[in-house]
Every structure is written in C-alpha cells, then in structure tokens.
C-alpha positions, 0 to 999 in steps of 0.5 A: 147203619146205612141201608141201601134198599132197591125195590120194585115200583108196584104196591108190593115193591113200595110195601117192602120199603115201608116195612124196612123203614119202620123196622130199621128205624126202630132197631137202630133208634133212628141212627140209620141212613136210608138210601131207597131206590126203585126200578122196573124190570129190565135194564133199570135194575142194573142202572140202579145197582150202579147208582148204589155203588156210586153212592156208597163210594161217595159216602166213603168208608165209615164205621157204620154197617152197610147193607144192600137189600134188594126186594121184589125184583128177580135178578138175572144170573149176570146181574147176580154175578155183577152184584157179588163182584162189585160188593167184593171189590168194594169190601177189598177196598175197605168197605164192610158191606153185606147184601141179600136179595129177598124175592118171590118171583118164580123166574128167580129160581135159577139165581136162588139155586146158584147163590145162598144170599138170594132168598126165594119164596114164591108162596109169599109176596115180597113185602111179607118176606121182608117183614118176616125176615126183618122181624125175626132179625130185629124185632118190632114194638107192638104198637107198630106191629098193630098197623103194619102187620095187617098192611103186610097181610093185605098186600100179600092177599092182593099181590098173590091174588088171593080173593078170599085173603085178608083185605083183598078188596082193600088191596085193589084200592091200595094197588090203584093208589100206587099205580095212579100216584103220578103227581110227582115224576119219579125220575125228576123227584125220586125221593119226593115221589117215593116219600109221597107214595109211602106217606099215602100208603101209611096213611091208608093203614088207618082205614084197613080196620074200618068196616068197608075200609076199602070204600072209606079209603077210595073216598079219602084218596083225593083228600090225602093227596091234596093234604100231602101236596100242601092243600086241603080237599076244598083249597084248590084243584089237585092239578094246581096243587101238584103244579105248585108243589113240583114248581117249588121242587124244581126251583130247588134243583136250579143249578143241577138242572141248568143247561146252556144254549148260546146266551140262554139258560134253560131248565132241563127235566126228564120224563115229566110230560104234559109240561105246559102248565108246569113249565109256564108256572116255573118260568114265571116264578123263575125269570132267570131261566129263558126256556124249559125243556123236557125229554121223554124216555123215547127222546121226544123233546118239549120246549116252552119259553116266556118270550125270552127265547125263540124255542121254535128255532132251538127245536128246528136247529137241534131236534128236527122240530119246530112250532111256536116261539114259546111252545115247540117240540122235536125229537133226538135222533138215536136217543139212548134211554137212561134212568139216571138224570145226570146222563141225560143232562150230559147228552143234552148239553152236548147237543146244545153245544153243537157237538155230535150226539153219541 
C-alpha cells in the first residue's frame, strides 16, 4: 500500500496525519509506504500536488494500491480539475490510483458540490473527519483507540473553538506546541520536521487524561523537545541541541545541497533564517565547504564563511549586497518564491555561474 497524504500545517492538519499513520499502519500491518506532505493555503497546495505526481512516477508502476488523501485544505475548482485530470492521466498510463479530499472549510462548498470525491463537513474538524472515515473503512485496535480518540476529540474542540468541548484548554497548549515547533525548518527538513511534530503530538497524548493535563503538558514541552533532539532537560540548551541536530541533518544532504562558485564549494539552505550559529557550526564540522548560503522566501541572501571564501565579494557580485569577509548578505532581484528546494538550487546555481536569472 502506498499512501500519499497532503495536509495543512496547523494542529488539525498534523492531527490528520497522526490519524492516517496509526490506522493505515495497523490496517496493512505496517506493509505501507507513507509519503506525507504539508502545505499552507494558496500556491503551495498546487506545488505539493505536483510533487506527489512526480513521486508516484518516480516510484513506478507496482502491484501496491496507491491512494492520495488530501485533508484540511480547501482546493479551488481549478485545483480539483487539475487533480482529477492528473490522476486520470496516471491511471491511463498504467497506475491504479484512488484519491479523495476530506475537508471541513466552508469555502470548499463549491468543490464539494461539483465532485463526489470531495467530502465536506463543516461541523467536524478535519482530524475527526479523517479519523471517523478511516475507522469505518479499516477499523482500529482498542489500545490505539484509547489514546487516539481523545486526541481527536481534543483537536475537534480547539479547532472549532468549542470552549465547553472536551480538552479545550489542553487544545490551546497543543495548538501552541505545533505553532512554536520551529527548531527544524520544514522546507529543508520536510520529513524530519513532520516526524518531530508528530512525535511531540503523540507524546502529549499521555497528559490528556491527567488532572490539569494542560498544565502538565505545558511544563513538559521543553523536556519533550530536548529529548527528541538527542538531549535531556539538563544536558544542554535547546538552541545548542537544535543546532547540533540540524548540523547532522545538513551533513547528510551534502551532495544534494552543494553549489559551486568559481573554485569554492558552498552549502545552500532555504528559509532556515538566523543562520549564524548553525552555519558556523556546519562549516567547522564540514571543512570541505567554503561557504554557507541561506535564501529566504523573499529572496534575501545570508552568507557565512570560515576564512576560506570572501563572501562579501560574492554578495556584492551577485546579490547587490556586501558585508564582512565571513558574514555578508544581499538579495536576489525578481526572486520567484518556490516551495520545492530543487527549484531554488537550480536558480541559485544559475546565478553563481554568471548566467541571467529568470
């Protein structure tokens, strides 16, 4: 079984993926390949759908069932039309793909009326819709239901802002847990960031049944984060643990994220921001790189080096910027925001070759 699950980037969106992972894992006895994607509203939805189609093609035609599930995102009519057409073309070429949208946004009403595979229910949060839909379809063992169902009800209360609902105060803490979970960047560390959030969300379930569980969770968040990042409450600061964790992840992406400027080799990241500590640590641990470059979603460029490359010259030459030898910045004129790292790298490498950016 192959599941491609696209969902939103808030508590409800990740709650949907927490549910699908638990139910599909049990239904197919772990013989399932998960491909999770997350998007904010707007252009990113289409970009992630295209990413799904590419991944399906890359995996090739297999005997496994393939299902695309979209939750907590209201598609436009054009996006629905494109989705149906893309899946049709894939199926005509030999794939066997089913798909559905499980939504709860009133703005999706026009799509729900136009397409039978677009399910809409504004009275339940998306997590509850996914849970009850998949539960009816596949079932779930009692031990998992014991912790998962209360989490679903809690998310339903906070997402619909039902102040008298089950676990509402707990939900406020859980919602902040996801919003402030920024130790890993989701554009550079897509899978790792999602796994981080889902792990914290699942770990928080053990506090839900406790008296004043919202306070217990609030007090435990820092320790939960530190433990996931390889430390403990007293072993080191969260900043240092996160920097070391990210540095190790970046090292695993050395080849994928390399860019070349003349005789210098650089590491390119996207939308990490505040790179001083991380970039210097990375360059110290990875001396094969001469500079570190981070591009923001608005095209702002941050450059760091460790005495191997004068990044002030690089910033001045290509990005209308400047600064110090080991710390500089600039901006890419006419930068086109993208949600796919490979597209960003291709554009930056074109600039560093001295070719015109389009």
